[in-house]
C-alpha positions in Angstrom: -14.6 -3.3 -10.1 -12.1 -3.4 -7.2 -9.3 -4.0 -9.6 -10.2 -0.9 -11.6 -10.4 1.0 -8.4 -6.9 -0.3 -7.5 -5.5 0.7 -10.9 -7.0 4.2 -10.5 -5.7 4.4 -7.0 -2.1 3.6 -8.2 -2.3 6.4 -10.7 -3.7 8.9 -8.2 -1.1 7.9 -5.6 1.7 8.5 -8.1 0.3 12.0 -8.9 -0.2 12.8 -5.2 3.3 11.7 -4.2 4.8 13.7 -7.1 3.0 16.8 -6.0 4.1 16.7 -2.4 7.2 18.8 -1.9 8.2 17.1 1.4 8.2 13.6 -0.1 10.5 12.1 -2.6 8.6 11.5 -5.8 9.0 7.8 -6.5 8.4 6.6 -10.0 5.3 4.6 -10.9 7.6 1.6 -11.6 9.1 1.8 -8.1 5.7 2.1 -6.5 4.6 -0.9 -8.5 7.6 -2.9 -7.4 6.9 -2.1 -3.7 3.2 -3.1 -4.2 4.2 -6.4 -5.8 6.3 -7.3 -2.7 3.6 -6.2 -0.2 0.8 -8.1 -2.0 2.7 -11.3 -1.4 2.2 -10.7 2.4 -1.5 -9.9 2.3 -3.5 -12.3 4.4 -7.3 -12.0 4.2 -8.6 -11.7 7.8 -10.7 -14.9 8.5 -13.6 -12.9 10.1 -13.8 -10.5 7.1 -13.8 -13.5 4.7 -16.5 -15.2 6.7 -18.6 -12.1 6.6 -17.8 -11.6 2.8 -16.3 -8.2 3.5 -14.3 -6.5 0.8 -12.6 -3.2 0.3 -9.6 -1.2 -0.7 -7.1 0.2 1.8 -4.7 3.0 0.8 -1.6 2.7 2.9 0.9 5.5 3.1 4.4 4.1 3.5 7.7 5.9 4.1 10.7 3.8 3.1 14.3 4.5 4.1 17.2 4.4 1.7 17.9 0.8 2.9 14.3 -0.4 2.3 13.2 -0.2 6.0 9.7 0.9 6.6 10.0 4.0 8.8 6.2 4.8 8.8 3.1 3.0 7.7 -0.4 4.3 8.1 -3.9 4.0 6.6 -4.5 7.0 4.4 -7.9 5.9 3.2 -9.8 3.3 5.2 -11.7 0.4 3.6 -14.4 1.0 6.3 -13.4 -2.2 7.9 -10.9 -2.3 10.8 -9.9 -5.9 10.2 -9.0 -5.1 6.5 -7.2 -1.9 7.5 -5.1 -3.7 10.1 -4.4 -6.6 7.6 -3.1 -4.1 5.1 -0.7 -2.4 7.6 0.4 -5.9 8.7 1.2 -6.8 5.1 3.4 -3.7 4.7 5.3 -4.4 7.9 5.7 -8.1 7.1 7.1 -7.3 3.7 10.0 -5.2 5.0 12.6 -4.7 4.0 11.1 -3.3 0.8 13.1 -2.5 -2.4 15.3 0.4 -1.6 14.2 3.7 -3.2 16.3 4.7 -6.2 17.1 8.2 -4.8 16.9 8.5 -1.0 13.9 8.1 1.3 10.5 7.8 -0.4 6.8 7.9 0.5 4.5 5.7 -1.5 0.7 5.2 -1.3 -0.3 1.6 -1.9 -3.8 0.4 -2.7 -4.3 -3.0 -0.9 -7.3 -4.7 -2.4 -9.3 -7.3 -0.5 -11.6 -9.0 -2.9 -13.3 -12.4 -2.7 -13.7 -12.7 -6.5 
């Protein structure tokens, strides 16, 4: 179920990013490449794992032309502070990210915390 939510979130995030005039509209392929890099840095918070807490955090990330993270925030909370913080930490730890193909870009990344 969480994987289907994440796939849907990627599609929604690509549409939202493309509809915002102030943000560069990154391609779905670019967003996926960033997500792949960030997922490698995700660490499940031990307290959340112990309590069997799961969720999806949507992170809004602004990336400079060099791949530096210039802003990272929680757009949609999982409802759990530990999971939200772990998602932001994964984004920051993954930097530098792949450089956007055409200038600065803002992407929305679904970070999934699932024990299954």
